[in-house]
N, CA, C and O of each residue as an XYZ file, in Angstrom:
932
protein
N      -8.454     18.428    -26.553
C      -8.399     17.608    -25.329
C      -8.850     18.771    -24.068
O      -8.446     19.929    -24.162
N      -9.666     18.360    -22.973
C      -9.916     19.295    -22.044
C      -8.555     19.685    -21.293
O      -7.455     19.163    -21.478
N      -8.802     20.487    -20.606
C      -7.651     20.986    -19.105
C      -6.903     20.058    -18.810
O      -5.700     19.887    -19.007
N      -8.256     18.995    -17.954
C      -8.213     18.002    -16.840
C      -7.515     17.078    -17.564
O      -6.644     16.578    -16.852
N      -7.523     16.494    -19.031
C      -6.912     15.649    -19.555
C      -5.337     16.061    -19.995
O      -4.380     15.292    -20.080
N      -5.360     17.307    -20.212
C      -3.765     17.468    -20.129
C      -2.988     17.665    -18.880
O      -1.764     17.790    -18.883
N      -3.626     17.686    -17.955
C      -3.289     17.849    -16.613
C      -2.865     16.697    -16.392
O      -1.741     16.471    -15.945
N      -4.125     15.402    -16.816
C      -3.561     14.672    -16.371
C      -2.637     13.761    -17.152
O      -2.331     12.674    -16.662
N      -2.206     14.106    -18.248
C      -1.210     13.810    -19.029
C       0.278     14.152    -18.478
O       1.271     13.454    -18.276
N       0.012     15.450    -18.333
C       1.130     16.009    -17.483
C       1.582     15.255    -16.150
O       2.791     15.073    -16.004
N       0.602     14.751    -15.055
C       0.700     14.290    -14.088
C       1.186     12.697    -14.314
O       1.866     12.379    -13.339
N       1.104     11.941    -14.966
C       1.083     10.634    -15.393
C       2.574     10.557    -15.802
O       3.258      9.566    -15.548
N       3.115     11.807    -16.542
C       4.634     11.646    -16.932
C       5.407     11.894    -16.183
O       6.589     11.603    -16.367
N       4.991     12.485    -15.150
C       5.794     13.345    -13.997
C       6.192     11.975    -13.200
O       7.331     11.567    -12.970
N       4.836     11.323    -12.811
C       4.976     10.234    -12.337
C       5.722      9.160    -12.835
O       6.314      8.464    -12.011
N       5.827      8.838    -14.269
C       6.336      7.886    -14.903
C       8.068      8.150    -14.639
O       8.798      7.464    -13.925
N       8.381      9.141    -15.305
C       9.863      9.923    -15.141
C      10.291      9.576    -13.606
O      10.970      8.626    -13.218
N       9.866     10.325    -13.064
C      10.413     10.120    -11.633
C      10.513      9.008    -10.912
O      11.457      8.771    -10.159
N       9.169      7.981    -11.179
C       9.367      6.455    -10.495
C      10.117      5.663    -11.147
O      10.862      4.779    -10.725
N       9.839      6.104    -12.511
C      10.850      5.226    -13.397
C      12.249      5.467    -13.063
O      12.932      4.461    -12.870
N      12.978      6.969    -12.926
C      14.040      6.782    -12.648
C      14.543      6.372    -11.061
O      15.736      6.146    -10.859
N      14.063      6.334    -10.529
C      14.096      6.085     -9.233
C      14.035      4.340     -8.935
O      14.705      3.922     -7.990
N      13.374      3.540     -9.607
C      13.305      2.537     -9.555
C      14.681      1.947    -10.643
O      15.161      0.828    -10.464
N      15.112      2.743    -11.581
C      16.271      2.036    -12.282
C      17.588      2.278    -11.165
O      18.512      1.509    -11.426
N      17.793      2.954    -10.281
C      18.628      3.637     -9.553
C      18.533      2.368     -8.561
O      19.547      1.709     -8.335
N      17.323      2.046     -7.988
C      17.218      0.938     -6.899
C      17.895     -0.116     -7.380
O      18.867     -0.594     -6.795
N      17.353     -0.629     -8.662
C      17.457     -1.713     -9.372
C      19.112     -1.873     -9.561
O      19.657     -2.774     -8.923
N      19.618     -1.336    -10.104
C      20.997     -1.063     -9.872
C      21.661     -1.587     -8.388
O      22.353     -2.594     -8.237
N      21.359     -0.869     -7.616
C      21.713     -1.188     -6.277
C      21.512     -2.572     -5.745
O      22.422     -3.197     -5.200
N      20.367     -3.013     -5.903
C      20.370     -4.348     -5.710
C      20.931     -5.085     -6.723
O      21.446     -6.110     -6.275
N      21.029     -4.972     -7.853
C      21.915     -5.922     -8.454
C      23.305     -6.191     -8.395
O      23.970     -7.226     -8.447
N      23.567     -4.998     -8.274
C      25.130     -4.635     -7.177
C      25.228     -5.729     -5.917
O      25.963     -6.685     -5.671
N      24.227     -5.159     -5.325
C      24.035     -6.003     -3.971
C      24.027     -7.691     -4.238
O      24.902     -8.391     -3.728
N      23.089     -8.196     -4.980
C      22.673     -9.498     -5.349
C      24.048    -10.072     -5.825
O      24.325    -11.245     -5.574
N      24.956     -9.227     -6.540
C      26.251    -10.062     -7.062
C      27.522     -9.853     -5.933
O      28.615    -10.358     -6.190
N      27.366     -9.273     -4.982
C      28.484     -8.789     -3.784
C      29.036    -10.055     -3.234
O      28.259    -11.005     -3.137
N      30.445    -10.216     -2.808
C      31.258    -11.131     -2.242
C      30.747    -11.400     -0.913
O      30.686    -12.577     -0.557
N      30.280    -10.254      0.063
C      29.584    -10.143      1.109
C      28.373    -10.634      1.251
O      27.339    -10.084      0.872
N      28.491    -11.995      1.966
C      27.097    -12.922      2.145
C      26.154    -12.007      2.648
O      24.997    -12.063      2.233
N      26.631    -10.827      3.833
C      25.292    -10.436      4.528
C      24.707     -9.369      3.090
O      23.503     -9.402      2.833
N      25.259     -8.840      2.584
C      24.850     -7.825      1.600
C      23.987     -8.776      0.185
O      22.860     -8.689     -0.302
N      24.865     -9.422     -0.025
C      24.422    -10.613     -1.415
C      22.879    -10.971     -0.645
O      22.014    -10.671     -1.468
N      22.222    -11.511      0.654
C      21.298    -12.167      0.753
C      20.520    -10.947      1.180
O      19.328    -11.199      1.006
N      20.700     -9.631      1.705
C      19.662     -8.558      1.813
C      19.517     -8.523      0.427
O      18.681     -9.366      0.102
N      19.966     -7.916     -0.537
C      19.666     -7.578     -1.658
C      18.892     -8.541     -2.624
O      18.118     -8.151     -3.498
N      19.216     -9.921     -2.341
C      18.020    -10.848     -2.977
C      17.243    -11.009     -2.204
O      16.358    -11.622     -2.801
N      16.792    -10.796     -0.701
C      15.427    -11.045     -0.175
C      14.775     -9.563     -0.860
O      13.729     -9.591     -1.509
N      15.520     -8.331     -0.624
C      14.769     -7.269     -1.251
C      14.055     -7.161     -2.453
O      12.948     -6.686     -2.707
N      15.113     -7.826     -3.299
C      14.500     -8.344     -5.085
C      13.384     -9.099     -4.842
O      12.277     -8.769     -5.267
N      13.620    -10.265     -4.075
C      12.598    -11.159     -4.083
C      10.876    -10.502     -3.326
O       9.736    -10.896     -3.570
N      11.246     -9.650     -2.598
C      10.111     -8.742     -1.786
C       9.334     -8.019     -2.604
O       8.108     -7.980     -2.719
N      10.495     -7.255     -3.353
C       9.697     -5.878     -4.402
C       8.893     -6.501     -5.475
O       7.957     -5.897     -5.999
N       9.350     -8.078     -5.918
C       8.899     -8.732     -7.104
C       7.593     -9.317     -6.602
O       6.707     -9.498     -7.437
N       7.367     -9.641     -5.302
C       6.535    -10.440     -5.042
C       5.388     -9.947     -4.560
O       4.360    -10.620     -4.633
N       5.399     -8.567     -3.938
C       4.073     -7.752     -3.352
C       3.669     -6.805     -4.706
O       4.380     -6.111     -5.434
N       2.178     -7.093     -4.719
C       1.545     -6.150     -6.038
C       1.932     -4.764     -5.697
O       1.916     -4.256     -4.576
N       2.283     -4.217     -6.826
C       2.708     -2.715     -7.044
C       1.709     -2.097     -6.211
O       2.062     -1.289     -5.353
N       0.179     -2.475     -6.422
C      -1.222     -1.864     -6.249
C      -0.716     -1.708     -4.667
O      -0.370     -0.594     -4.276
N      -0.685     -2.775     -3.833
C      -0.536     -3.207     -2.699
C       0.373     -1.838     -1.917
O       0.160     -1.138     -0.927
N       1.219     -1.897     -2.720
C       2.733     -0.744     -2.455
C       2.775      0.490     -2.064
O       3.458      1.168     -1.296
N       0.976      0.779     -3.490
C       0.707      2.422     -3.530
C      -0.299      2.461     -2.279
O      -0.334      3.450     -1.548
N      -1.018      1.472     -2.093
C      -2.139      1.794     -1.570
C      -1.583      1.507      0.652
O      -2.119      1.768      1.730
N      -0.817      1.129      0.378
C       0.207      1.386      1.560
C       0.445      2.677      1.797
O      -0.097      3.410      2.624
N       1.339      2.929      0.976
C       2.008      4.417      0.976
C       1.004      5.564      1.080
O       1.265      6.568      1.744
N      -0.035      5.423      0.484
C      -1.016      6.533      0.108
C      -1.834      6.822      1.343
O      -2.100      7.930      1.809
N      -2.237      5.468      1.854
C      -3.055      5.699      2.752
C      -1.851      6.305      4.705
O      -2.188      6.992      5.670
N      -0.738      5.680      4.421
C       0.454      6.075      5.324
C       0.400      7.693      5.490
O       0.239      8.431      6.463
N       0.597      7.898      4.169
C       0.884      9.445      3.903
C      -0.020     10.511      4.259
O       0.411     11.577      4.699
N      -1.459     10.245      4.064
C      -2.518     10.829      4.168
C      -2.466     10.890      5.757
O      -2.946     11.916      6.238
N      -2.181     10.363      6.256
C      -2.309     10.500      7.883
C      -1.363     10.889      8.460
O      -1.542     11.522      9.501
N       0.059     10.624      7.943
C       1.121     11.486      8.599
C       1.823     12.383      8.143
O       2.620     12.958      8.885
N       1.689     12.756      6.679
C       2.535     13.996      5.891
C       2.034     15.287      5.947
O       0.815     15.453      5.904
N       2.776     16.199      6.035
C       2.365     17.469      5.825
C       2.438     18.283      4.803
O       3.567     18.165      4.327
N       1.774     19.103      4.177
C       2.285     19.679      2.917
C       3.216     20.629      2.715
O       3.383     21.233      1.655
N       3.914     20.795      3.857
C       5.137     21.732      3.525
C       6.074     20.770      3.361
O       7.171     21.320      3.458
N       6.175     19.807      3.194
C       7.346     19.064      3.676
C       8.122     18.679      2.622
O       9.301     18.360      2.776
N       7.367     18.678      1.179
C       8.162     18.597     -0.073
C       7.691     19.181     -1.036
O       6.520     19.519     -1.204
N       9.050     19.407     -2.074
C       8.205     20.590     -3.145
C       7.169     20.350     -4.326
O       7.387     19.369     -5.037
N       6.380     20.917     -4.530
C       5.478     21.239     -5.387
C       5.997     20.523     -6.895
O       6.753     21.354     -7.399
N       5.906     19.513     -7.655
C       6.136     18.817     -8.874
C       5.228     18.225     -9.734
O       5.446     17.989    -10.922
N       4.135     17.969     -9.084
C       2.923     17.224     -9.865
C       1.970     17.850    -10.506
O       1.308     18.351     -9.598
N       1.447     18.158    -11.579
C       0.845     18.859    -12.239
C      -0.682     18.556    -11.947
O      -1.044     17.382    -12.015
N      -1.648     19.596    -11.610
C      -2.863     19.497    -11.413
C      -2.959     19.179     -9.839
O      -3.867     19.759     -9.244
N      -2.179     18.377     -9.144
C      -2.372     17.793     -7.547
C      -2.358     19.133     -6.808
O      -1.708     20.079     -7.253
N      -2.912     19.198     -5.934
C      -2.792     20.511     -4.963
C      -1.489     20.594     -3.796
O      -0.767     19.667     -3.428
N      -1.474     21.570     -3.503
C      -0.644     21.329     -2.425
C      -0.576     20.472     -1.474
O       0.476     19.881     -1.230
N      -1.610     20.290     -0.842
C      -1.763     19.487      0.576
C      -1.353     18.429     -0.072
O      -0.441     18.019      0.647
N      -1.454     17.557     -1.172
C      -1.662     16.240     -1.752
C      -0.296     16.014     -2.128
O       0.058     14.835     -2.150
N       0.751     17.108     -2.503
C       1.812     16.724     -3.037
C       2.860     15.485     -2.124
O       3.520     14.541     -2.557
N       2.687     15.896     -0.991
C       3.864     14.954     -0.470
C       2.926     13.232     -0.920
O       3.711     12.309     -1.139
N       1.708     12.949     -1.013
C       0.981     11.969     -0.942
C       1.364     11.507     -2.656
O       1.109     10.329     -2.905
N       1.704     11.995     -3.340
C       2.000     11.992     -4.606
C       3.735     11.579     -4.644
O       4.248     10.792     -5.440
N       4.359     12.252     -3.686
C       5.646     11.812     -3.907
C       5.398     10.413     -3.134
O       5.827      9.545     -3.895
N       5.026      9.966     -2.263
C       4.841      8.778     -1.573
C       4.509      7.854     -2.737
O       5.421      7.109     -3.096
N       3.430      7.787     -3.339
C       2.953      7.052     -4.650
C       4.186      6.922     -5.698
O       4.486      5.954     -6.396
N       4.614      7.797     -5.626
C       5.843      7.993     -6.721
C       6.746      6.615     -6.273
O       6.932      5.542     -6.848
N       7.210      7.157     -4.982
C       8.167      5.949     -4.194
C       7.625      4.284     -4.251
O       8.362      3.306     -4.380
N       6.013      4.275     -4.106
C       5.721      3.076     -4.386
C       6.034      2.092     -5.470
O       6.391      0.929     -5.661
N       5.634      3.425     -6.195
C       5.576      2.860     -7.679
C       7.439      2.144     -8.174
O       7.743      1.153     -8.839
N       8.124      2.971     -7.627
C       9.281      3.055     -7.798
C       9.800      1.466     -7.250
O      10.590      0.797     -7.916
N       9.227      1.000     -5.951
C       9.308     -0.300     -5.535
C       8.803     -1.579     -6.272
O       9.401     -2.641     -6.442
N       7.451     -1.179     -6.697
C       6.808     -2.277     -7.631
C       7.715     -2.776     -8.905
O       7.636     -3.865     -9.474
N       8.706     -1.548     -9.233
C       9.408     -1.969    -10.451
C      10.916     -2.586    -10.058
O      11.560     -3.434    -10.676
N      11.219     -1.971     -8.987
C      12.935     -2.136     -8.570
C      13.138     -3.785     -8.819
O      13.857     -4.055     -9.781
N      12.748     -4.589     -8.282
C      13.263     -6.158     -8.091
C      12.844     -6.587     -9.274
O      13.706     -7.389     -9.630
N      11.882     -6.511    -10.231
C      12.126     -6.936    -11.780
C      12.871     -6.183    -12.589
O      12.935     -6.659    -13.722
N      13.652     -4.859    -12.389
C      14.518     -4.031    -12.999
C      15.844     -4.947    -12.679
O      16.643     -5.214    -13.577
N      15.997     -5.358    -11.475
C      17.148     -5.837    -10.924
C      17.553     -7.124    -11.422
O      18.700     -7.390    -11.782
N      16.373     -8.079    -11.432
C      16.976     -9.607    -12.511
C      17.049     -9.054    -13.475
O      18.072     -9.593    -13.895
N      16.699     -8.169    -14.439
C      16.869     -7.806    -15.835
C      18.398     -7.415    -15.931
O      18.958     -7.761    -16.971
N      19.209     -6.685    -14.910
C      20.438     -6.174    -14.974
C      21.307     -7.179    -14.435
O      22.534     -7.142    -14.531
N      20.645     -8.076    -13.868
C      21.550     -9.132    -13.156
C      21.958    -10.262    -14.393
O      23.012    -10.768    -14.779
N      20.552    -10.360    -14.776
C      20.774    -11.472    -15.881
C      21.486    -11.065    -16.923
O      21.952    -11.919    -17.677
N      21.728     -9.548    -17.189
C      22.129     -8.958    -18.360
C      23.800     -9.196    -18.231
O      24.434     -9.362    -19.273
N      24.486     -9.210    -16.947
C      25.462     -9.097    -16.647
C      25.998    -10.808    -16.763
O      27.116    -11.116    -17.176
N      24.994    -11.767    -16.326
C      25.292    -12.956    -16.458
C      25.638    -13.569    -17.865
O      26.550    -14.339    -18.166
N      24.500    -12.922    -18.760
C      24.571    -13.092    -19.991
C      25.851    -12.850    -20.793
O      25.766    -13.242    -21.957
N      26.983    -12.311    -20.455
C      27.858    -11.798    -20.770
C      28.929    -12.685    -20.843
O      29.881    -12.659    -21.624
N      28.592    -13.733    -19.653
C      29.820    -14.729    -19.497
C      30.981    -14.293    -18.698
O      31.464    -13.176    -18.512
N      31.324    -15.555    -18.241
C      32.799    -15.241    -17.586
C      34.176    -14.983    -18.309
O      35.162    -14.463    -17.787
N      34.073    -15.405    -19.505
C      35.441    -15.140    -20.317
C      35.059    -13.887    -20.910
O      35.983    -13.093    -21.084
N      33.928    -13.538    -21.253
C      34.055    -11.790    -21.382
C      34.192    -10.830    -20.389
O      34.622     -9.699    -20.614
N      33.742    -11.351    -18.979
C      34.124    -10.559    -18.178
C      35.178    -10.532    -17.381
O      35.244     -9.560    -16.629
N      36.262    -11.547    -17.316
C      37.498    -11.762    -17.393
C      38.547    -11.148    -18.742
O      39.628    -10.660    -18.411
N      38.235    -11.191    -20.010
C      38.730    -10.386    -20.487
C      38.895     -8.914    -20.247
O      39.877     -8.240    -20.558
N      37.790     -8.504    -19.645
C      37.473     -7.147    -19.426
C      38.308     -6.905    -18.302
O      38.866     -5.815    -18.427
N      38.549     -7.376    -17.467
C      39.478     -7.269    -16.136
C      40.635     -7.481    -16.471
O      41.453     -7.105    -15.631
N      41.198     -8.102    -17.696
C      42.712     -8.055    -17.811
C      43.089     -7.499    -18.439
O      44.239     -7.833    -18.721
N      42.614     -6.381    -19.110
C      42.992     -5.224    -20.306
C      43.332     -4.081    -19.720
O      43.380     -3.068    -20.418
N      43.622     -4.017    -18.384
C      44.260     -2.945    -17.709
C      43.943     -1.524    -17.745
O      44.647     -0.519    -17.846
N      42.119     -1.804    -17.583
C      41.303     -0.406    -17.746
C      41.304      0.101    -16.170
O      41.277     -0.775    -15.305
N      41.335      1.454    -15.784
C      41.130      1.847    -14.930
C      39.428      1.167    -14.504
O      38.611      0.532    -15.170
N      39.431      1.637    -13.182
C      38.104      1.125    -12.629
C      36.668      1.870    -13.060
O      35.548      1.382    -12.907
N      36.942      3.000    -13.559
C      36.007      3.765    -13.974
C      35.687      3.231    -15.617
O      34.548      3.220    -16.083
N      36.793      2.842    -16.304
C      36.650      2.592    -17.611
C      36.475      1.061    -17.527
O      36.594      0.343    -18.520
N      36.276      0.741    -16.676
C      36.233     -1.130    -16.681
C      34.361     -1.147    -16.431
O      33.599     -1.974    -16.931
N      33.936      0.116    -15.446
C      32.314     -0.248    -15.084
C      31.759      0.398    -16.678
O      30.828     -0.211    -17.204
N      32.162      1.240    -17.182
C      31.775      1.908    -18.010
C      31.703      0.620    -19.255
O      30.549      0.273    -19.504
N      32.440      0.133    -19.784
C      32.773     -1.141    -20.493
C      31.682     -2.137    -20.467
O      30.934     -2.607    -21.325
N      31.848     -2.308    -19.156
C      30.790     -3.530    -18.344
C      29.268     -3.097    -18.727
O      28.343     -3.790    -19.151
N      29.325     -1.848    -18.459
C      28.119     -1.373    -18.372
C      27.344     -1.211    -19.530
O      26.208     -1.666    -19.661
N      28.193     -0.315    -20.689
C      27.797     -0.662    -22.254
C      27.169     -2.157    -22.693
O      26.065     -2.441    -23.158
N      28.425     -3.072    -22.324
C      28.213     -4.305    -22.839
C      26.460     -5.027    -22.093
O      25.908     -5.922    -22.734
N      26.023     -4.679    -21.214
C      25.358     -5.293    -20.329
C      23.815     -4.414    -20.672
O      22.651     -4.809    -20.599
N      24.374     -3.123    -21.053
C      22.858     -2.576    -21.450
C      22.556     -2.746    -22.867
O      21.466     -2.362    -23.291
N      23.371     -3.256    -23.602
C      22.739     -4.062    -25.358
C      21.883     -4.708    -24.956
O      20.783     -4.551    -25.487
N      22.046     -5.870    -23.670
C      21.439     -7.070    -23.508
C      20.106     -6.626    -22.687
O      19.005     -7.068    -23.016
N      20.229     -5.947    -21.866
C      19.190     -5.192    -20.984
C      18.341     -4.206    -21.538
O      17.220     -3.910    -21.123
N      18.897     -3.750    -22.431
C      17.511     -2.708    -22.922
C      15.777     -2.730    -23.247
O      14.867     -1.931    -23.026
N      15.882     -4.402    -24.038
C      14.978     -4.583    -24.629
C      13.701     -5.006    -23.395
O      12.534     -4.624    -23.483
N      14.210     -5.799    -22.364
C      13.243     -5.881    -21.475
C      13.099     -5.036    -20.377
O      12.050     -5.162    -19.743
N      13.971     -4.137    -19.972
C      13.996     -2.770    -19.358
C      12.775     -1.847    -20.146
O      11.948     -1.245    -19.462
N      12.741     -1.795    -21.630
C      11.913     -0.942    -22.191
C      10.348     -1.592    -22.170
O       9.298     -0.973    -22.340
N      10.507     -2.862    -21.939
C       9.065     -3.501    -21.762
C       8.616     -3.258    -20.244
O       7.409     -3.141    -20.037
N       9.370     -3.189    -19.336
C       9.033     -3.528    -18.242
C       8.610     -1.874    -17.656
O       7.887     -1.649    -16.686
N       9.248     -0.878    -18.499
C       9.028      0.547    -17.879
C       8.023      0.934    -19.097
O       8.115      2.108    -19.455
N       7.090      0.139    -19.780
C       5.996      0.539    -20.443
C       4.711     -0.232    -19.596
O       3.536      0.125    -19.671
N       5.196     -1.303    -18.824
C       4.522     -1.692    -17.970
C       4.266     -0.569    -16.896
O       3.178     -0.049    -16.650
N       5.663     -0.254    -16.213
C       5.642      0.840    -15.181
C       4.667      1.773    -15.533
O       4.037      2.273    -14.600
N       4.388      2.137    -16.735
C       3.983      3.477    -17.460
C       1.771      3.116    -17.101
O       0.773      3.824    -16.958
N       2.013      1.985    -17.114
C       0.627      1.495    -16.884
C       0.410      1.576    -15.264
O      -0.594      2.206    -14.933
N       0.895      1.242    -14.616
C       0.888      1.272    -13.260
C       0.876      2.304    -12.692
O       0.794      2.303    -11.464
N       0.942      3.315    -13.302
C       0.867      4.615    -12.944
C      -1.118      5.187    -12.502
O      -1.596      5.996    -11.707
N      -1.602      4.407    -13.338
C      -3.048      4.526    -12.970
C      -3.568      4.307    -11.658
O      -4.696      4.588    -11.256
N      -2.359      3.624    -10.856
C      -2.893      2.889     -9.406
C      -3.172      4.402     -8.786
O      -4.127      4.397     -8.009
N      -2.565      5.648     -8.956
C      -2.808      7.134     -8.477
C      -4.142      7.626     -8.524
O      -4.590      8.567     -7.869
N      -4.805      6.838     -9.440
C      -6.448      7.075     -9.038
C      -7.279      6.984     -8.254
O      -8.465      7.311     -8.261
N      -6.287      6.260     -7.130
C      -6.849      5.690     -6.484
C      -7.035      6.965     -5.072
O      -7.767      7.027     -4.085
N      -6.147      7.684     -5.539
C      -5.978      8.796     -4.836
C      -6.190     10.352     -5.111
O      -6.263     10.481     -6.333
N      -6.317     11.564     -4.491
C      -6.411     12.398     -5.004
C      -4.974     13.124     -5.936
O      -4.427     14.224     -5.865
N      -4.847     12.492     -6.379
C      -3.141     12.869     -7.332
C      -3.689     12.696     -9.113
O      -4.084     11.692     -9.707
N      -3.540     13.876     -9.513
C      -3.671     14.272    -10.940
C      -2.922     13.042    -11.893
O      -1.735     12.764    -11.727
N      -3.633     12.469    -12.732
C      -3.167     11.586    -13.546
C      -3.770     10.994    -14.593
O      -4.983     10.912    -14.397
N      -3.358     10.460    -15.825
C      -4.179     10.293    -16.942
C      -5.346      9.401    -16.892
O      -6.224      9.452    -17.753
N      -5.377      8.383    -15.659
C      -6.389      7.284    -15.821
C      -7.550      7.943    -14.930
O      -8.659      8.026    -15.456
N      -7.371      8.442    -13.552
C      -8.057      9.719    -13.129
C      -9.164     10.367    -13.810
O     -10.378     10.272    -13.629
N      -8.161     11.362    -15.016
C      -8.792     12.031    -15.682
C      -9.766     11.281    -16.786
O     -10.953     11.600    -16.863
N      -9.265     10.394    -17.527
C     -10.231      9.713    -18.126
C     -11.462      9.260    -17.694
O     -12.512      9.416    -18.318
N     -11.323      8.619    -16.475
C     -12.396      8.193    -15.717
C     -13.310      9.250    -14.856
O     -14.449      8.984    -14.470
N     -12.692     10.381    -14.636
C     -13.505     11.559    -14.146
C     -14.568     12.115    -15.407
O     -15.763     12.395    -15.305
N     -13.807     12.159    -16.452
C     -14.365     12.671    -17.652
C     -15.956     11.995    -18.289
O     -17.062     12.418    -18.626
N     -15.216     10.686    -18.184
C     -16.403      9.564    -18.810
C     -17.632      9.539    -17.857
O     -18.740      9.298    -18.336
N     -17.455      9.823    -16.291
C     -18.655      9.582    -15.199
C     -19.392     11.004    -15.346
O     -20.577     11.149    -15.046
N     -18.478     12.166    -15.897
C     -19.418     13.204    -15.687
C     -19.851     13.638    -17.062
O     -20.716     14.514    -17.090
N     -19.432     13.209    -18.120
C     -20.012     13.391    -19.328
C     -20.882     12.611    -19.842
O     -21.663     13.034    -20.694
N     -20.904     11.078    -19.330
C     -21.686      9.948    -19.855
C     -21.078      9.562    -21.077
O     -21.685      8.798    -21.828
N     -19.800     10.055    -21.409
C     -19.099      9.377    -23.092
C     -18.454      8.374    -22.990
O     -17.560      8.061    -23.775
N     -18.834      7.666    -21.934
C     -17.848      6.360    -21.718
C     -17.041      5.775    -22.755
O     -15.817      5.777    -22.624
N     -17.597      5.267    -23.788
C     -16.829      5.132    -25.112
C     -16.002      6.001    -25.436
O     -14.844      5.635    -25.233
N     -16.102      6.934    -25.829
C     -15.797      8.199    -25.997
C     -14.195      8.362    -25.348
O     -13.165      8.539    -26.000
N     -14.323      8.255    -23.985
C     -13.075      8.724    -23.222
C     -12.148      7.475    -22.742
O     -11.016      7.568    -22.268
N     -13.167      5.843    -23.061
C     -12.595      5.232    -23.042
C     -11.211      4.939    -24.321
O     -10.009      4.718    -24.175
N     -11.912      5.044    -25.300
C     -11.097      5.027    -26.696
C     -10.090      6.248    -26.656
O      -9.061      6.166    -27.325
N     -10.302      7.185    -26.026
C      -8.977      8.389    -26.041
C      -8.117      7.809    -25.045
O      -6.981      7.676    -25.501
N      -8.223      7.432    -23.915
C      -7.628      6.607    -23.290
C      -6.408      5.896    -23.391
O      -5.287      6.039    -22.902
N      -7.069      4.896    -24.351
C      -6.303      3.720    -24.807
C      -5.504      4.470    -25.867
O      -4.331      4.100    -25.828
N      -5.741      5.440    -26.848
C      -5.156      5.631    -27.956
C      -3.801      6.634    -26.864
O      -2.660      6.174    -26.898
N      -4.022      7.751    -26.104
C      -3.134      8.001    -25.146
C      -1.727      7.265    -24.780
O      -0.551      7.582    -24.957
N      -2.486      5.939    -24.084
C      -1.690      5.202    -23.561
C      -0.788      4.387    -24.399
O       0.386      4.160    -24.107
N      -1.359      3.982    -25.396
C      -0.673      3.363    -26.724
C       0.102      4.463    -27.278
O       1.168      4.075    -27.754
N      -0.066      5.491    -27.348
C       1.322      6.885    -27.874
C       2.187      6.795    -27.112
O       3.296      6.363    -27.427
N       1.802      7.269    -25.677
C       2.996      6.830    -24.712
C       3.672      5.751    -24.713
O       4.901      5.785    -24.651
N       2.847      4.385    -24.800
C       3.928      3.013    -24.854
C       4.709      2.950    -26.139
O       5.739      2.293    -26.289
N       3.959      3.900    -27.304
C       5.076      3.621    -28.379
C       6.482      4.570    -28.328
O       7.618      4.162    -28.570
N       6.104      5.908    -27.955
C       7.039      6.684    -28.106
C       8.174      5.930    -26.775
O       9.374      6.102    -26.990
N       7.909      5.378    -25.867
C       8.827      4.436    -24.886
C       9.302      3.505    -25.786
O      10.525      3.411    -25.680
N       8.872      2.834    -26.567
C       9.233      1.693    -27.399
C      10.211      2.258    -27.980
O      11.305      1.743    -27.749
N      10.195      3.176    -28.682
C      11.166      3.624    -30.015
C      12.283      4.473    -29.382
O      13.428      4.402    -29.829
N      11.984      5.238    -28.395
C      13.606      5.752    -27.814
C      14.076      4.618    -27.403
O      15.279      4.619    -27.665
N      13.592      3.075    -26.600
C      14.701      2.396    -26.162
C      15.398      1.669    -27.693
O      16.604      1.458    -27.821
N      14.503      1.405    -28.614
C      14.653      0.900    -29.779
C      15.787      1.934    -30.625
O      16.423      1.502    -31.586
N      15.931      3.313    -30.134
C      16.917      3.933    -30.863
C      18.012      3.767    -29.926
O      19.095      3.878    -30.501
N      18.087      3.585    -28.932
C      19.212      3.462    -27.662
C      20.147      1.851    -28.281
O      21.344      1.626    -28.456
N      18.899      1.002    -28.464
C      19.597     -0.238    -28.845
C      19.869      0.115    -30.170
O      20.956     -0.437    -30.341
N      19.585      0.685    -31.235
C      20.819      1.238    -32.601
C      22.066      1.672    -31.685
O      23.048      0.965    -31.460
N      21.847      2.932    -31.215
C      23.186      3.747    -30.609
C      24.174      2.345    -29.827
O      25.380      2.582    -29.772
N      23.892      1.494    -29.472
C      24.720      0.875    -29.078
C      25.337     -0.647    -29.563
O      26.224     -1.401    -29.162
N      24.506     -0.641    -30.477
C      24.525     -1.570    -31.866
C      26.391     -1.368    -32.149
O      26.979     -0.297    -32.000
N      27.037     -2.659    -32.569
C      28.215     -2.096    -32.984
C      28.238     -2.259    -34.380
O      27.550     -3.020    -35.060
N      29.347     -1.237    -34.831
C      28.964     -0.595    -36.199
C      28.890     -1.736    -37.312
O      28.708     -1.350    -38.466
N      28.969     -2.603    -37.162
C      28.796     -3.505    -38.554
C      27.314     -3.796    -38.617
O      26.647     -3.900    -39.646
N      26.880     -3.916    -37.331
C      25.126     -4.047    -37.262
C      24.200     -3.337    -37.679
O      23.103     -3.410    -38.232
N      25.378     -2.179    -37.015
C      24.383     -0.795    -37.584
C      24.412     -0.379    -38.999
O      23.443      0.198    -39.491
N      25.596     -0.673    -39.753
C      25.124     -0.622    -41.238
C      24.653     -1.737    -42.043
O      24.612     -1.600    -43.266
N      24.294     -2.825    -41.496
C      23.563     -3.441    -41.754
C      22.034     -3.624    -41.778
O      21.345     -4.550    -42.205
N      21.713     -2.443    -41.180
C      19.969     -2.165    -40.811
C      19.930     -0.905    -41.869
O      20.767     -0.003    -41.920
N      19.048     -1.014    -42.500
C      18.349      0.099    -43.133
C      17.234      1.010    -42.346
O      17.060      2.217    -42.512
N      16.637      0.287    -41.595
C      15.774      0.521    -40.368
C      15.485     -0.097    -39.471
O      15.996     -1.213    -39.375
N      14.572      0.353    -38.465
C      14.190     -0.081    -37.379
C      13.322     -1.658    -38.046
O      12.550     -1.809    -38.993
N      13.962     -2.735    -36.923
C      12.394     -3.443    -37.195
C      11.254     -3.277    -36.893
O      11.094     -2.532    -35.926
N      10.004     -3.855    -37.536
C       8.713     -3.781    -36.903
C       8.364     -4.066    -35.965
O       8.704     -5.163    -35.523
N       7.279     -2.965    -35.004
C       7.038     -3.193    -33.829
C       5.956     -4.341    -33.668
O       4.825     -4.392    -34.149
N       6.781     -5.468    -32.658
C       5.524     -6.370    -32.783
C       5.326     -6.780    -31.171
O       4.400     -7.516    -30.830
């Protein structure tokens, strides 16, 4: 593969990891807020969830990109996005945040539903175990994670694909690199097939990571009952 493609893969991975991490943090905050006993906090969190779920990610990216190209200066933020010039690093940061917003609401609903799926009996049981607040929160988080991991993994694979919206701006990422190579060499089918293979490989690695996390969080009896991971379907 050419150097441009390697830079594109690197740019996509950095965009995905940073924006996915920010999306998870925002989602946890929104999920916690939507369960708050404070009515103002609860309504604000739910409104934010509905907003971020209802607005297309592409619109977030376009709005953030256009605004940053007119307002940001090159020295404001550190250079972390490979293949993107220093002048456009703030633009890449803005797109990263826009991508995070595009997934935050969806992930918040996944986390909220995972907690609800535990049921009131299990939540009450955890509350009367006499654990410290930290250990109680850890226990609930572990129980929720076993439920939330499959849909979270699916959403983050979709989130990986959403990084392609960065190709609308001068930010290096995989989709733009594939498009550029196909346009300059006229080998459209070759690079389209290569792009599909790379995205499929990255998606497969993400799926495998989450299946391994699921296996690690499974009860010991369930882990002993499995001899191998189920087939990817």
